[in-house]
Residue, then its C-alpha position, 0 to 999 in steps of 0.5 A: x499501499x502506498x499512503x501520500x500525504x498533501x498539505x499546504x503548511x503556511x510556512x514550514x516553520x510555523x507548521x513543527x511549531x504547531x506539532x505537524x511532524x510530530x504526528x508525521x512521525x506517526x503517518x506511516x506515508x510514503x511521500x509527503x507533498x508540501x506547499x507554501x515553505x514560506x522559508x529559503x534553504x538557509x532557513x532549513x534545519x537539518x530536522x525538516x531538511x530529513x525528518x527521520x526516515x525521509x529524504x525532503x526536496x524542496x524547491x524554493x521560491x526566489x522571495x524570501x518568506x512566500x511560496x515553495x514547495x517541497x517533497x519527503x520520501x522514504x526512498x530517493x526518486x530516480x529524478x526530482x525536476x525543480x519547476x515546469x519550464x516557465x520562468x515567471x512561475x519557476x521563480x516562485x517555487x510552485x512546482x517540483x516532481x520526484x520520478x520513480x521507476x513508475x510513477x511520477x509525484x509532483x507537489x503544486x502550489x497554483x497561485x491565488x488570485x484573491x490578493x488583487x486584480x493583478x494576482x488573478x491575472x498571473x493565475x489565469x497566466x499559469x493556468x495558461x502555460x500549466x494546461x500543456x504541462x499537463x497534458x504532456x505528462x497524459x501523454x508520458x504512459x507513466x502513472x502521474x499523481x499531483x498533490x498540492x493546493x490548486x487554490x479553486x474550489x471545482x464544483x458547488x459540493x466543494x465549498x460552503x458558500x458557493x452562491x456568495x462566491x460566485x464572483x470570488x478568486x477560487x470559484x470562478x466561472x473560468x477556474x471551474x471551467x479550467x477545472x472541467x478540461x483538468x478532468x475531462x479531456x486531458x484525462x486525470x481523476x480527483x482521487x477524493x471525489x472518486x472515493x467521495x462523489x457526495x461529500x460536502x463538509x468533512x471534504x473541506x481542506x481550507x479555512x479562512x482565519x477571520x469569522x470563525x471560520x474553522x469552527x463554523x466549517x465554512x470551507x473549500x476544499x482546494x487541496x487535490x490528489x490528482x492522478x492518471x487513470x491507472x493510478x485512481x482506479x487503486x485509490x482505497x481509502x481517503x481521509x482529510x485529518x482534523x485530529x489537529x490544525x498544523x496550518x489554516x489548511x488540513x492534511x489529505x491523506x490516500x492510500x494506493x493498492x500501487x508499488x512501484x518499489x518505493x513503499x513503507x510496508x505496513 
């Protein structure tokens, strides 16, 4: 069984102080995908770089205290790819890919457009440039899993107040149409939705820090496992972990009946 976890940390040092690594040590995960490190290499202690049992791989943003993605793996991948070849977004540290014999696992962090119209335009540029890369991954003939914070709620079921967010970044019609293409013509699968097609509140993975959103469960499902069909078909169980809070996001944990030779035996 292959266990993969994804979490937007909202700062790796902050998540560490909140007990993330203590929790991780009990999860028996094979691969852990991280987003929003908010750190550079000089900020990373040995325990953050390589927690017990794992090797860490990171793509840092050039801007200090901003963005950044990473992966922890129990087995060294054959290759690690930082960025997807678009300079504007590679400078922001939004993509890292671990290549194994039969599987590629990507930690990805799509831009948010909520802070300004300029950032929303940047988000649309990212979507335009990322789509051909996704198509290339599909053509590779290998199993692919993209884990991370996509900053888009796909359907009405994926956020509490969908009617009030129809004109807001993260639920704009153009963004949702792009997701339709991801799970339609591009041929990827929303793994959590495959296992839990109608789950609402339990599926949320992010809550605003304002207005007691977490206490009231006024959330959004914006963190995904996005897989090629062969891998999605062997997903066995999925959980959004809410037993402790390490971030404004919750970890999404999914088990796959798939062994590419990197599994931690359970």
